[in-house]
N, C-alpha and C positions, 0 to 999 in steps of 0.2 A: 263246319264250312268255312263258316265267316270268316269264323278268328284266322285261320288259314289263308284265306284271302287277304285280308286285313296287316298280317303281319310278317308274308313272305316277303316281299321288300326290305324290309328291318332286317330281315334273315339277314336278304342278299348284301344291304350295305353292311351290318359287321363280317360278314366273310371277305370282303374288300379289305379290313384290316388285319387279315387272319393268313392271307398269302402277298407274296413282296412281290412277284412276279409282275409286271406292268401290261405286258400283253393279256395276261391272266384273267386283271383286273376288267378288261375289255367284254371279254368272255363269261364273267360275273355278272354283270349288269345286265349286257343283253340278256342272257339266259335268264336274269332274274325277271324281268322282264315280260320275256318271253312265255315262263313260266308262270306267271301271274294273270297274265293273257290266258293262259291255255288253262286257268282254273275258274278264273270266272265265266270262261263259256262254256264248261262244263256245269257251272251253278246255274248259266242258260239254259242247260239243255234239261237241267233235274227241275225248274223253277215250274209252276202252274200259271201260265200265261193268262187266262183265261181266270183266276181267281185274283180280287182286289186285294184279298186280304195279306197281313202280313206274313212270310214267310220265313224258313228257315231263322226263328227265333232261338236264343240263346239270351240266356240269365241269369245272371250271378252275383249273389250280394257283393257289393263292392265297399261303400260305407255305406254298413246300415242305419249309424245313427243320425247320419243325414238326409234320410233316402234319395240313395245312390246307387246304382247296380251298373254293373256290367252287360248292359240290356243292347243285343242286335237286333235286325230282324228288317228284311229288305219287303220290296212292293215293286207293281209296275212302275212308279213314278220314279225309286230308286234304282233298280237294277239298269235300265240304258244310259244312264249317268256313271255308275260304274263299270261297263263294259266299254262305256266312253275312256275313262280313264285310263283302265289298264291296254288299253289301245293306242292311245295317243302317247303315252309314256313309256314304252315298246318303240314307239317310230322315233320317238326324242334320244331316246338312250340309243337305239340304230346309226340315227344319224349323226351321233356325238362320238360315232366310233374313234375318230379320225383325231381327237381332243389329245394335246400336249399339253396343257397349263395345268397341272395337279389334276389329272384324273381321276384317279381314287377320289379324293373330297366331289371334284365334281360330280363324278356317277352315284357315290353317297346319296348326293345333297338331292338329287332326283327319287332317290328310291326311298329315302324319308319321308318327301313330302307326298310320294303315292302313297305310304302309308297313312300318314294324313289325310286324306283326300278319299280314299276309301271308307276311314272309320266316319270321316262325314256322313258320307250318301248309307250309313248302315247304321249307327246308333239312335234307340229309340229312348236313350238317356239327355237329359239336359247337358248335366255337368260332362259327362262324356262328350258328348257334340262340342262340348264348347272347347275342350283339351285337344279335340282331333283336328278342328277350326284354327288354331294356334300351330299345330303341328302341320298343317298344310301350308301355310303363308309363309313364316320364319325363313324358310330354305331360300326364298324366291329373293331375299333381302342381298342374301350372299350370294348367290348365280348372279343380279343384277351387279351387284358393287365391285367383288373379284373379276367376273368373267364377260363384264360386258366390255363396251367398246370404248373407248379411252379420254373421249371429249367429257361428256357428263355422267360418266356412268354413279360415281360415288354421290351427286347428287341427287339422281335417280333414283338412285336403291334407298337414301334416306328420306325421300321424297313419299317413296312406295310405303316403307316402315312407319312414317309417322302416321298417314293415313290409315292406312292398315288398323295400328295400335289404337287410334281413336275409335273406329269399326268395332276393334274387335270389345272395347270397354264398354261403348254403347249397349252390343249386344249382352255380355256380361249382365249391364245392369237390367234389361230386361226379361234375360231368365232369372234373375234371384229376387223378382218381383212377380214373376210367375212362380214360383217357389215359394216365397213368404204368403201368397194370395190363396196358396191352396190347402187346403186343411184334410188331414193333416199332409203337412211338410213332405215333396216330393218332388225330384227332378225328373220322374216317369212321365215321355210325355204325351200317350194313352193315356194316362192317369189326369194329367192336366187338362186334356181336352177335355174328357171324361166331365171332371168336375167343374168346368166353367168357372175359373177363381176371375174372372172381370166380364162381367154381362154385361151388353150394352155399349156406349159410346161416353163412358163416361173418364174422368181424368186420370185416374188409375190405367183403365183400358189404354189410354192417347197415350200418354205415354211409354205406356208397355211397345207400341205400336212403334211412337218416334223414333225407341231407340234400335228395334228394329228396323225400323228404315232409315235412319242414319247408318248404322252398320254392311248391312245387305245391300244399300243403295251406293255404299262406296265400293261395294265387290262388284256390285252390275257393270260399270258402274252408269248412275242416273244425274242428271245435268242436275245442280252447278255444284256435284261432287268425285267429276269427272277426269280434275286435271293431273291428276296422278298417272292416269293409263298413257295418253302421248309420251311424256319421258320415258316412262318405266317399256314399253313397244322398242322406244327409237336406240333404248341404251343397252337393250338386255340380248346376249346371245339370240342366234335363229331357233335355237330349240326349248332356252326360256321363254320367249315370245309364243310359241305352240303353247305351251303348255300354262302361260300365264292367260291367252286369250282362248284356247280349250279349254282349260277346265280350272282355271282359279276364279274368273266372272262364274262360272257357273257355280257357286257359292252360294254370293246372292239372288239369283233366284230361285233356288233349289232354299235357299234359306226361308225367302219371305212366304212360298210357300208348304215347307213342312214345320216351321216355326209360326210367322206370325199371322198365316188367312184362319188358321181351324184355331190359334189359343184366343185373339180378339176378333172373331168376324165382326164384330158390332161397332166397332171403333174402325175399322177396314175399312166396312159399309158406310159409315160417315164420312169417313175421307176418303171417300175412291173418285169423284169428282177430281180434287186438288192430284191426288195422283196419276190420274188418267190426263191430268193436264201435262206435269212433269213428265210421263211415257211419251207424247206426244214431241214436246220440245223434245226432247232426245232424241226422238226420229225423225225429226225437221234439221235439230243442229249437226249431227254426226256428219251425216253427208254433207253438209254445207261449211263445216267445218273440216273434211276431207280435202274440197274444192280447191282451199286455200294452200294445203301444206304441200312443199317443193320435193320433201324425202318420201319416198313408196313405202317405206315400213310405216312412217309416221298417218301418212293415208293411210293405211289398212288398219292402221290404229284406232282411228275417229271411226271409222264404220261399225265398230263394235260397240259404240254409243249408242249408234242408231240401232242396229239386232236388238240390243238389249233391252233400247225403248219398246219395243213391239213386245217382249216378256213384260213387261213391267205393264202395261197396256192389260195384256190378257188377265196378267193376276188382278188388276182395281177392275176387269168386268166382272171375273169370277167370285169374287168381294160385293159387289152389288146390288143390294135389296130387292131393287126394279127391272134386274135381268129373270128369266126364264130360265128353269133348272138346263134347258138344254142350250141358251148363250152362253151359263156360265160353266157348262160340261166342256161346250168348245174353245169358249177363251182358256179353260186353265190347260186344257188339253195342246191346243197351238202353241201356249207359251213353255208348256214343257217339251213339245217337239223343239219349237226353234232350241230351245238350251241343246238340243244336240246336233239340230243341224249343224248351229251356227260354231260349234267344235268341230265338227269334219271340214268343212269349206273354211273358216280362218285358218284351221292349221296348216290344210293344206296351201293356202295364200302366203302365209310368213314361212314356211318352207321355202316355197318359190322364191320367195324375195330375198330371203339367205341364197340359195344357189344361186341367183342373179347376181347378187353383190359380189359372192365369193368370184364371180368369174369377172366382174366388170372391172368393182374395185368400186364399186360409186351404189349409190340408192337415189342419187339426185336426178329426176325425173327429167328436168332440161337435157340431160346429159345423154336420155337414153332413148333409144328411137332404131326400128328396123329391125327386133329383137326375135321378132317372128321368122323371118328370113333367112338370118345368122341361126338361130336356135331352133327348126320348124315342131319337135319335138318338146321342147321347154316352151314355146308359143304356141303351140294348141292345149297342153295341158292351161296352161296359165290363162287365157281366154278363156277355159273351158269353167275355171273355178271364179273367175270374176264374172261369167254370166251364173251361174246358181248362186254367187251371193249375192245378186241384184234379184235374185226371186223368179228366175224361169220355170214354167211349166215346165213339169215333170224332173226335176231337179228337187234334193230336199229342202231347200230354204222355201219351195214355192207352198207345199204341203202342211208347213206351218203359219204360215203368212196369215192364207187364206181361211185358216180355223180362227184365229184370231178375228180377222175382218170382218168376217160373218157374226160371231158372238159380239165383237163391239157395234155393230149396224144396230142390233135390237135394243143396246141399251143408250149408247154415245153416239150417236152420228155424226157431230161433229168430229170425236175422237176418230172414225174410223176415216172418216176424208182427210182427218189431219195425219194419221198412218200412209193412205195413200200417196199424199203427196210427198213423205218422206221418203214411199217407194220410187218415187218418180223423178225424185232428186239423186236417189242413189243411184237408180238407172243412169242420168245423165251422166252422173263424176262417173261410173265404171267407165260406160264409152268413151267421154273424154280422154280416161288414162287409159286404157286400150288403146284408143288413135295414138296417143303420147307416145307411149311406150313398145308396143309392138307393131305398130305398121311406121312405115317414114322409110326414107333412105338410112341405109347399116353403113356408121362408118368402117373404113375399111381395116381393122382393127376388129373390127368384129366377128369377121370373117373366120380371125382364127380363134373364136371361142372354143375349150374345149364342150363336146358334147354329155350329156346327160349321163352319169356313171350309174352301173347296175345298183347299188346301195341306195342311190337319188328316188330311181325309180320305185324299187322296192319299195321306200317311203311313201310315196304317191299313189301306189295304183291301189290301196287298202281305200284309201281315202275318196277315191274317185268311185270305185266299186259299190263303196257304201252311200255316197251320194249320189246315185243312180238309183242303187235299191229304193231306200230312201223316197227318192222321188216319186220313182214306180208306182212302189208296192207299199201305201203307206199305212194300210189299213189293220195290219197284225202288232207293228206299235203300237198305233193311234184304240186298237180296242185293249190294249192292256194298260193302256194308259188312262181310258176313261173306267176301266174295272176299278184301277188305286181310287182313282177319284172318287166312284159312287159308291162300293162299298168299304174301303181304308177309311182312316181317320179321317182324311179331307168330307167325304160323304154327308157328313154331315151338315156343312156348312155350304157345300153344291145343292144340297136338297131346301134347304132355308131352315133355320131355327123354327 
């Protein structure tokens, strides 16, 4: 099942080059995305959400002499991100239906990237993990460089690639250190966790953690490794920004939870305080930087730095030796929930910014006003997404953030108050943005702006529904995440060694 799920998008990408009809390319791309989404939903129906152990496990010898295997499995930590991946990629392909510039290559890159993402969230072998990590990242370089906005797309693409390459090499060095430190040598993640090659917070464990923090910190991103993100978002096409914020940033948080925390928990505990400080800095810097932006898309990009700061804080608390098992579990569960919530909310925001820019021809905030009066339905959805992003109760972000705050309060009270300050600044920033963009007097030309199309509404509705459902009914997903955190590979860390 997992192999079918992972490689189905790749089959769709290959099919694009077997059929010469341009209209067929659109149907193949969207159909592949829809079919992959359907398979992931079927997988979720068969999944036992109350079990925390690995499920749908597949293992085949790959490079036996190196201790590498084709080892796939999922649990309550990875399945929500798999579902998020298939949903956002399908919606991105649907939104890109009218792409006219090299459409076959454009669609193929998204499908290849989806294979990398699904493999990344499913593998239990570190060598295979790294392979899928690279497959997931490289297509975005071409998406930004070839289909991005004209002004600085090549510069933004190069910056994205260089940062990504540095991060990938840092992750690879840490993986190799784990491999060499395990006897017998193996890339199998559960075996490495059980072997505990780097107990405590010695030099070796600290360097392994440093590699993971650099590599996955760039992908989150965390201050001061964030400077590639605003440029990449500003120049990327709308669908590219949705995947970049909604999915590629999740590689960082998931990597820290799945790899760094269980393999070097001693080093993570020793460095938990400075990591928490970086998280708080990101949580405050993100909305502060957003307030200084004149470009609406760049403003939304900076909010990701803020929200991923919450994720890093939750992971830091989960690693703290002074925390109780309940606080660790709440913080780690909140961090995972935040990854899913952020993907839905920020994905919707980037879709909305793209729709507005297509109609008005600008993303400059000073030139936008009265949009709510000119486009009532659009304005209502945009306001809803903004309120969801600032953490309004009964919406998805609130369920995530309250878990992180409660888990942090019992360990690092100063960090909890720092996070609350970040939430306060975020609230002010979004309300100010809403006032400038949606309210005020609409220019005469805004009255002729086209309403949302059926395709655009179909793109937004699933995200809106899920944001509400995850805000009102967080229990099922939280229970599944907690089951994985307590009885899966991370369980030994959260309970304490």
